C-alpha angles and dihedrals in degrees: 000000000000091000092052092052090049089054093046096052095068090046091052092048092051092048095048098043097072091051091050092049092049094051111090117231115252112256115241113255138197118203088337095312121116115243096201117137098200097106122085091237097040123104126227119264092249092053093048090051090051091050092048092051090048090052091049090052091054092045097093090051090049093050093048094045111039101033131066088265090098097058097038094050092049094050093047092051090050090050092053091050091048091052091049093223091134101203102009114127091029124232090256091056094047093048090048092052090047092049096051094042088052091050089052094051097040097045097091090050093048092048091051090049091050094052095044100040116015101040095054090045092050091048092047095243095121134034120239096262092048092047091051092051092048093045094048095057096080089047091050090051091051094047094047089051092066103025111103118233090235093057093045090051090052094055093040087058092045094051093039090231122167113264107266121233095204134015088253090066093062118103123232089243087066101034098051099055090040090053092048094052090047092050091048090054093045092049092050092048093052090046091053091051089049092054094056101076093043090047088056091052089051093049093050094048092046093050091048095047092048092047091055093045099250093145099144094056112078110236090223091068091054096041096048096074090046092051092049091047092050090049093050095045091050089049088237098181092057094047096045098043092041092051093047095049094044090050093049104035113103 
């Protein structure tokens, strides 16, 4: 029996080796994209990995700049200052709320970018440049929706770009900084409006404490509970978050 098996093993190896040699090796892939460097326009595997790591390094800046994260985080920090609660909620909580609200608002745009750009690139229907152009169209539409004309004009003049006929003609190098400036202004405007009711409470408490001669007690210590009570009774979190999301949701 052992002798028969010893004779069969070389025969099996001989019969299987042509099939193994004929079967092509699977190309290495990264997130569904082939990493082969055989084409004239393709990059080497090491260069693609370097580019991917570079993009991942820039990802936090991208999330903070071209999503509603910028406006939401500014408004929430202004709200905390207006309430006078110092570190409550903490920075981690405010950033977490801003991140998840930004994901909620930006999800339809990201889904559309995925279907128009990444899927055709992954299936090999579009080249990298064509997929980038197709995937950036939903992003351009989103950014142009909130970018002010004055800010767009500023960066068109700075970059000496030709005057666009439609928002689709604008380049991302113009749209992104224009959107950032517009969101900064919008966040500061909302923050200034949030300060007004709490400022009135501070003024009333300060005038009452001075009129009754309570000079040694800081008015901020007395007004803080009233501001928190006013915010809770008005259901402030629901009003502010609801207004932000409704104003940003496409």
